[in-house]
C-alpha positions in Angstrom: 7.1 6.8 -14.9 8.3 6.7 -11.3 8.7 3.3 -9.8 9.3 2.3 -6.2 11.0 -1.2 -5.8 12.0 -3.5 -3.0 12.6 -7.1 -2.2 13.5 -9.4 0.6 16.9 -11.1 0.7 15.8 -13.7 -1.9 15.1 -11.1 -4.5 18.1 -8.7 -4.1 20.0 -9.7 -7.2 16.9 -9.8 -9.3 15.8 -6.4 -8.0 19.1 -4.9 -9.0 18.7 -6.1 -12.5 15.2 -4.7 -12.7 16.3 -1.3 -11.4 18.8 -1.2 -14.2 16.4 -2.4 -16.8 13.7 0.1 -15.8 16.3 3.0 -15.7 17.5 2.0 -19.1 13.9 2.4 -20.4 13.8 5.9 -19.0 11.9 5.3 -15.8 12.7 7.0 -12.5 13.3 4.2 -10.0 13.6 4.5 -6.2 15.2 1.4 -4.7 13.9 0.8 -1.1 16.3 -2.1 -0.4 17.6 -4.3 0.9 21.2 -4.1 -0.4 22.5 -7.5 0.7 21.4 -11.1 0.8 21.3 -11.1 4.6 18.0 -12.3 5.9 15.3 -9.6 6.3 11.6 -9.6 6.9 9.6 -8.9 3.7 6.8 -6.8 5.4 9.4 -4.2 6.3 10.2 -3.6 2.6 6.6 -4.1 1.3 5.6 -1.2 3.6 8.1 1.2 2.1 7.0 0.6 -1.5 3.3 0.5 -0.6 3.6 3.8 1.3 5.3 5.4 -1.7 2.5 4.3 -4.0 -0.3 5.0 -1.5 1.0 8.5 -0.8 1.7 9.2 -4.5 5.4 9.3 -4.2 5.6 6.7 -6.9 3.1 5.9 -9.7 3.8 2.1 -9.5 5.7 -0.3 -7.3 7.4 -3.6 -7.7 7.9 -6.1 -4.8 9.9 -9.4 -5.0 10.1 -12.2 -2.4 10.5 -15.9 -2.6 6.9 -16.6 -3.7 5.6 -13.0 -4.1 2.7 -13.9 -1.8 3.8 -12.2 1.4 4.7 -9.0 -0.4 1.3 -9.0 -2.1 -0.6 -9.6 1.1 1.2 -6.8 2.9 0.9 -4.3 0.0 -2.8 -4.7 -0.3 -3.2 -3.4 3.3 -2.5 0.1 2.1 -5.3 2.5 0.9 -5.1 2.9 -2.9 -2.7 0.1 -3.5 -3.9 -2.6 -5.9 -1.1 -5.2 -5.7 -1.2 -8.1 -8.1 0.9 -11.3 -7.9 1.8 -12.0 -11.5 3.5 -15.1 -12.7 3.2 -14.8 -16.5 2.6 -12.3 -19.3 -1.2 -12.7 -19.2 -1.6 -12.0 -15.5 0.7 -9.0 -15.9 -1.3 -7.6 -18.8 -4.7 -8.2 -17.2 -3.7 -6.8 -13.9 -3.1 -3.5 -15.6 -5.9 -3.6 -18.2 -8.7 -4.7 -16.0 -7.6 -4.1 -12.4 -5.4 -1.0 -12.8 -2.9 -2.7 -10.5 -0.2 -0.3 -9.3 2.0 -2.7 -7.5 3.5 -5.7 -9.2 4.5 -8.6 -6.9 6.6 -11.5 -8.2 8.4 -14.6 -7.1 12.2 -14.7 -7.1 12.2 -18.5 -6.8 9.4 -19.8 -9.0 9.8 -18.1 -12.3 12.8 -17.4 -14.6 14.7 -14.2 -14.7 13.8 -13.8 -18.4 10.1 -14.1 -17.6 10.3 -11.7 -14.7 11.9 -9.1 -17.1 9.1 -9.6 -19.6 6.4 -9.4 -16.9 7.9 -6.1 -15.7 8.0 -4.7 -19.2 4.3 -5.6 -19.7 3.4 -4.1 -16.4 5.2 -0.9 -17.2 3.8 -0.5 -20.7 0.1 -1.6 -20.3 -2.5 1.0 -19.8 -5.7 0.6 -17.8 -8.7 0.2 -20.1 -11.2 2.1 -17.9 -14.8 1.8 -19.0 -16.7 -0.9 -17.1 -13.4 -1.8 -15.3 -13.2 1.8 -13.8 -16.6 1.2 -12.2 -15.3 -1.9 -10.5 -12.1 -0.2 -9.3 -14.3 2.5 -7.8 -16.3 -0.2 -5.9 -13.0 -1.5 -4.5 -12.1 2.0 -3.4 -15.5 2.4 -1.7 -15.0 -0.9 0.2 -11.6 0.2 1.2 -12.8 3.6 2.6 -16.0 2.4 4.2 -15.4 -1.0 5.7 -14.9 -1.6 9.4 -13.7 -4.7 11.1 -16.9 -6.5 10.3 -16.6 -5.7 6.6 -19.8 -3.7 6.4 
């Protein structure tokens, strides 16, 4: 599977470990940065991964910042991106099974590195169930393609 990954300055070390872990499991990983812990603005990096997923340059994305919230908010602005903020194994599994999430957002500051590795594994391995969930994903796509500034 092809992954796009990025972080802000708070997630740089963790991102590097995840790139290695995913590569070791046979995934193709494109690292969109940053490469140092110098302060950066998370939206700049969320945009890179979200564009890759939205434009089908990557099947899934991973975004890491202090809380994961800013990355998730930014990622969900892109057509076809279904970003999920996951903080445990259950949210990672259900984001894939029921929501067909294609971008995983995580906190570099609030959960352990071991749990982050486990969440990433689950996100990579879990398949979308389809069925009644596919109907709901189609409704999300319809809202995305037809809504205007008033949400109609």
